[in-house]
Structures are given as C-alpha cells and as structure tokens.
C-alpha positions in Angstrom: -30.7 -18.1 15.5 -27.5 -16.5 17.1 -27.6 -16.4 21.0 -26.5 -13.5 22.7 -25.7 -13.3 26.6 -26.8 -10.1 28.2 -25.3 -10.0 31.9 -26.2 -7.1 34.1 -28.6 -5.9 36.5 -32.2 -5.5 35.3 -32.3 -1.9 34.4 -29.0 -2.3 32.5 -30.3 -5.2 30.3 -33.7 -3.7 29.7 -32.5 -1.5 26.9 -30.7 -4.0 24.9 -33.4 -6.6 25.6 -35.8 -4.4 24.0 -34.0 -3.5 21.0 -32.5 -7.3 20.1 -35.3 -9.3 21.2 -37.1 -9.8 17.7 -33.6 -10.8 15.8 -31.5 -12.9 18.5 -32.1 -15.5 20.9 -31.3 -13.6 24.2 -29.8 -15.2 27.4 -30.2 -12.9 30.4 -28.5 -13.2 33.6 -28.3 -10.9 36.5 -25.5 -12.7 38.5 -22.2 -14.5 38.2 -23.3 -17.6 38.7 -26.3 -17.9 36.1 -23.8 -16.3 33.5 -21.3 -18.9 34.2 -23.9 -21.6 33.9 -25.1 -20.0 30.5 -21.5 -19.4 29.0 -20.9 -21.8 26.5 -19.8 -22.4 22.9 -23.2 -21.5 21.7 -23.3 -18.0 22.6 -22.4 -15.5 19.8 -22.0 -12.3 21.8 -21.7 -11.2 25.3 -23.1 -7.7 26.2 -22.1 -7.0 30.1 -23.4 -4.1 32.1 -21.0 -2.1 33.6 -22.5 -2.8 37.2 -22.8 -6.2 36.5 -23.2 -8.3 39.9 -21.8 -5.6 41.8 -18.6 -5.0 39.6 -17.9 -8.3 38.2 -17.7 -6.9 34.6 -14.0 -7.4 34.5 -13.8 -10.6 36.2 -16.5 -12.1 33.4 -14.5 -10.6 30.4 -11.5 -12.4 31.8 -13.3 -15.4 32.3 -14.7 -15.3 28.8 -11.7 -14.5 26.9 -9.6 -17.4 28.9 -11.8 -20.1 28.2 -11.2 -22.6 25.6 -14.6 -22.9 24.3 -15.6 -19.1 24.7 -12.2 -17.2 23.9 -13.5 -16.7 20.2 -17.1 -14.8 21.7 -17.1 -11.1 21.4 -17.1 -9.4 24.6 -18.5 -5.9 25.1 -19.3 -3.8 28.1 -22.3 -1.8 28.0 -23.1 1.4 29.9 -26.8 2.2 29.8 -27.6 4.6 32.4 -25.9 7.9 33.2 -24.9 9.6 30.1 -22.7 12.3 32.3 -21.0 9.3 33.9 -20.5 7.5 30.5 -19.0 10.2 28.7 -16.3 10.8 31.3 -15.4 7.3 32.2 -15.8 5.4 28.5 -12.2 5.6 27.7 -11.2 4.1 31.2 -13.8 1.2 30.9 -12.7 0.5 27.3 -9.2 0.3 28.1 -9.6 -1.9 30.9 -11.8 -4.0 28.9 -9.3 -4.6 26.4 -6.7 -5.6 28.8 -8.9 -8.3 29.6 -9.2 -9.5 26.3 -12.6 -8.0 25.3 -13.3 -6.1 22.5 -14.5 -2.9 23.8 -17.5 -1.0 25.3 -20.7 0.5 23.7 -21.9 3.7 25.3 -25.6 3.3 25.0 -26.2 5.8 27.7 -24.7 8.6 25.6 -26.3 7.1 22.4 -29.7 7.4 23.8 -29.1 10.8 25.1 -27.9 12.0 21.6 -30.5 10.3 19.5 -33.4 9.0 21.6 -34.4 5.5 22.5 -36.0 4.5 19.1 -33.0 5.5 16.9 -30.7 4.2 19.6 -32.3 1.0 19.4 -32.0 0.8 15.7 -28.3 1.8 16.0 -27.5 -1.1 18.8 -29.3 -3.6 16.2 -26.9 -2.6 13.2 -23.9 -2.5 15.6 -24.6 -5.9 16.9 -25.2 -7.4 13.5 -21.9 -6.1 12.6 -20.0 -7.3 15.3 -21.7 -11.0 14.7 -20.6 -10.6 11.0 -17.0 -9.3 11.8 -16.8 -12.5 14.4 -17.6 -14.9 12.3 -15.3 -13.9 9.5 -12.6 -13.5 11.9 -13.3 -17.0 13.4 -13.2 -18.1 9.8 -9.9 -16.5 8.8 -8.2 -17.6 12.2 -8.4 -21.6 11.6 -5.7 -23.4 12.7 -4.0 -23.5 9.2 -0.5 -24.9 10.5 -2.2 -28.3 12.0 -3.4 -28.9 8.5 -1.6 -30.8 6.2 -1.7 -32.5 2.6 -0.1 -35.3 1.3 3.0 -35.0 -1.1 4.3 -37.5 -3.6 6.0 -39.4 -0.7 3.6 -41.4 1.7 6.3 -40.4 4.2 6.4 -36.7 3.9 3.7 -33.8 4.3 3.7 -30.6 3.4 2.3 -27.9 5.7 -0.4 -25.8 4.3 0.5 -22.2 5.1 -1.0 -18.9 4.2 0.5 -17.0 1.3 3.9 -15.4 2.2 4.6 -17.3 5.2 7.8 -19.2 5.6 8.4 -22.6 7.4 9.4 -22.0 11.0 
C-alpha cells in the first residue's frame, strides 16, 4: 500500500485524511520535527497544508525536493479552509511551490465550496491516484540511463546505452 504524508494543522489534514484513509497508508504530522522524522523513501506523496507548522510549507517543500532519497516524491501544497482566500492566493501559492521544486498546490477549499464535501472527496481520491500513477511512470522513465553500459565485441570497450536520438557527449 502506498504511503502518503499529510502535514499540516489538524483542521487542514482532516479532510484529506477522511477522503484517502481507505485507499492509502496515511502518515499524519502536525509539526516540522515529526514530518522530518517520517520523511523517507517509502513515502509516495506529500500533501502539506498551507499553514503547516506556522508557515513552514515552503521550507518543507524545499527539504523534500533537495533530499537525495526524497527528491522523486511529488509534493503538493493544500488549501483546505477559506475558499475566498484560496481563490485569490492560489496562483501565488502554486508559483512559490514550483520555485521550491514542488509540483503545485491543490485548492481543496474551492473544490469543496463548488462541489460539496462528498464529491470533493471523490475528486481528491481520483487526483491522488493520477498523481501517483504519473510519478511512478516518470520515475521509471528517468532512470539514469547514461550509467548503464553493455559489453561490445571487445572486452575493453563499452557502449553507452542512450535513449534513441541522443548523441554521445
């Protein structure tokens, strides 16, 4: 079962926790230190509240994206409360997270206001499944192909394995 790290204030992570609890192993953290302790290569996705540990959303995104064992983990900020707030500031939150290397932000507050909690939960589940499928395929595609080599006819020469169309540097 895939592990998702939910980081944020309790009221921020309550909605995603309820929406995803039956389909994923969820790790919840309400402060920076517990999130750091739980962060490892077994995590498949990080969803972090906009108000995580009094404003450490961007610091946590940067930490996840620069960590050797965690750089592949998709990171999304989430806004769960305050639909008016979220509509005005979502472009800014998304842009700032992208600068930190994160994939973006999810406006769960706006979604809940437009669709209701039940449909928003179903849409969040579908979105998370899509994010994880995309991440798995990207991780597979981005294997370090230049490190692979195959033996040629001569035991002293190796030919680099490269994607089609790539020339030797």
